[in-house]
Structures are given as C-alpha cells and as structure tokens.
N, C-alpha and C positions, 0 to 999 in steps of 0.2 A: 791434485792429489792424484798421481798416476797410477793407473788400475795394476794391482798386483799378479793381472797375468805378464802383464809386459815387463815389470819388473822381475817377474821370472825369467822370461825369455833374455833381459839383458844378462843377466849372473849366467845361463846357460850358453850363451853367445861369448862373454867374455870367458869362460873356461876354454872354449874353442880358440883362443887367440894367443894361449900359449901352452907351456910346457905342464904338466898335472903333477906339480912338485907338492908332497902333502901339507907342507903350510899353507898353500895358497888353496888348495882344496878344503881344509879346515875351514879355514877363515870364510870363505866364500859359500861352506856349507851351514856354516854360522848365521851367516846373513840371510842365506834361503830360508832360514827357522825364523829367523824374523823378520820376515819379505814386508809384513805391515806398518814395522818402525823402522825401515829403511828408505833413504831420502840419496835419490842418485844427485850430486851438485858437481858443480864444475870446479869449486874453491871448496878446502876444510880450514880453512885459517880463522876462520869467526865460530866456528862450531862448537860445542861444546864435546860433544863426542864424534870424531871422525876417523875416518880412515881411507888410507888411500892407498891402492893395490895396483901394481905394474906390470904386465907382461911386454912394453914397449924393446923392441931387439936393436932398434937404431937412435936410441935416447943417448944423448949426452952424457958425459960420465960427471955425476954418479948415477947410477940408477939405481934407486934403492925399490928392490920390488914390494915392499910393507913397511909402512908406518903408518902407526896409529897416535890418536892422542884422546883421553878422556879428562876433562875437565882439567887442561894445564897439565897433566903428566903423560911426557911423553912415553909409547908402548910402543919399541919396535919389534915383537914377536906378535905373530898370530896368534899362540897359544895362550901367549900373556893376554893379550886383546879378550879372547874369549874369555877367560878366566875374572877378567875386571866387568864383564859385562854380563857373566854369566846368570845373575839375579835381576839384573836391572830390566827395567822396562822403558828406558829411553829412547829417543828416536837417533838414530844412527846417519848420521851423514858421509855417505859414501863417493869418494872424486873411483873411480875406474881408469887408470891410464893405459891404452892403447895406440898403436901405430897407426899413422891417418888413413892408411890404406884400407884397414880394419873395420873402419867405421863408415865407411864413403858410402853404404846402401841408410845410414844412417840410424841404425839400430839404436844407439848409445843418446844421440840427441833426441830420441823421441820419450826420454825416461827422464832426463835431467830437469830439474827443480832449484830452485833459488834457496840457500840455505835462509832457513826463517830467524831471524836475530832473536837472542834471549831477551826480556826487558830487565833493568839492572835489578829487580826485587828476584827474578826469575834466577837470574844468576848469581845473586848472594843466597837464596835457599839452596842452590845444585852446590857452591859450593860448600855450603855446612854439611848438607849431608854426604860428601867426599871426606870431607875434613872427619866425620863421626865415622867413618869406614874404615878409612887411613889410622885410627886412633885404632881401631877396635884391632883391625891386624898387627900393632906397633902391640899392644898388649900381649896378645898371642904369640908374637915373636920372642918377646921379653920372657914369657913363660917358659918356651921351648928351650931358650938359651938358659936358664935357669937351671931346668933338668936335663939340659944334654950332656953325654959324655963324648960324644965326636960330633963333629960338623960346626963347631963354638964360633968359629971363623967366617962359617956361612952366615950362622945367626945374628952374628957382630954386622957384618955387612950389608944385610936385612935391613938391621934396626938402623943403621945409617943410613939407606935410601930413606926409607920410610918416613925417618924424622925430616930430613931434607927436603919429603915431599910435601908434609904436614906444613914445615915452616915456609915453605914457598905458595901452598895452596892460603894459609893465614894471614901471609902479607897482601895477598890478591884480595882476598875478604876485607882485609880493613878498608883497604883503597876504595873497593868497591861500593861499601858498607859507607863510607864516607862520601862517595860521590851520591849516595844515594840519600843518606841524611842531609846534604847540601842541596840537594834540588827541593826537599820539603820544608826547608827553609826559608819563608820568604827575604 
C-alpha cells in the first residue's frame, strides 16, 4: 500500500506535466478527494474501475487524453466518470501517462502498484450491483421520457445506451456465473 502523501504528490506532479484544462483538473480533483481509494497502476485492462489520463505531447497518434472503464462500460468523459462514481466506495485504478522525460526522477514509479485481480465471486457481485444501478437509471430515463415535451430524442438515445450497457453486462454476468458454478461443480 502506497502512502497517501506520495499519492498526493504524484497527482500534483502529474498536473505540472500538461495544460490545466478543466476536464483534467476535475478528474484529478475527484481522484484527490478519494486518495485512499486510488491505486496507481501501469495497466487498467483488468481493472474493474480504471482511468487513464494522459499529458503526453509526443505520443503516437491517437493520443487520447482521458479514458475510463467502469465495470466494462467505457466512459470517454471525465465528468461522466465522476458522475458514475460519485457515490461509489470502490478502488479506482489510475494510469497516468506522461512523456518519458517527465518521469525521470522516479516520482511516478514510486507510487505504482500492481492491480489486484478480483475474485470471480467479487466480479459477479460487482456486475449484479452495476446492473441494478443501470436498471435504476433506465427507469428514471423512461419516466423522464413519458413526461417530456422536449428532448424526447435525447431520452430515447439515453434509453438505447442504457439498454445496450445492461445487455452487455448481463451477458458478462451469465458467463462469469457459469464459470463460477463450473468451478464449484466436482
């Protein structure tokens, strides 16, 4: 476990590596507010909740400044990421991408941890919780659509997105539950 002071210093150093644009500032401020639940990693592929923030100036195309994934759902915007995790107590795996010369003194390497792997049961439980949350959102959008005079197309688009995400997570839940049950069977 990395000391919270080192994590705080890493976030401050990261802010110094690029422009102080509002979306990046918001994301870093959100992470700073949850510093106890932040884990700096070198890869977020297997992370249940992961975010990659980049200030690389000499990266090969495409250089995406922000990317997050929350339980398999891609979140392309810092403000949507913050909204998705505003009430969550989950660990957030953070990948900070900077140009090589920005990390020469080792400030970033000093805080890197290996991403912990979820157990199969933890993943099944997390998927169920995320599906429940998305169903609540879906129902709220549906209620909004029923009473909306304007913006009906937006509501329909949000309904489609929520439905697609629910279907995707449900498929993953079925696969994970089958794997879990298969392991328990002699």
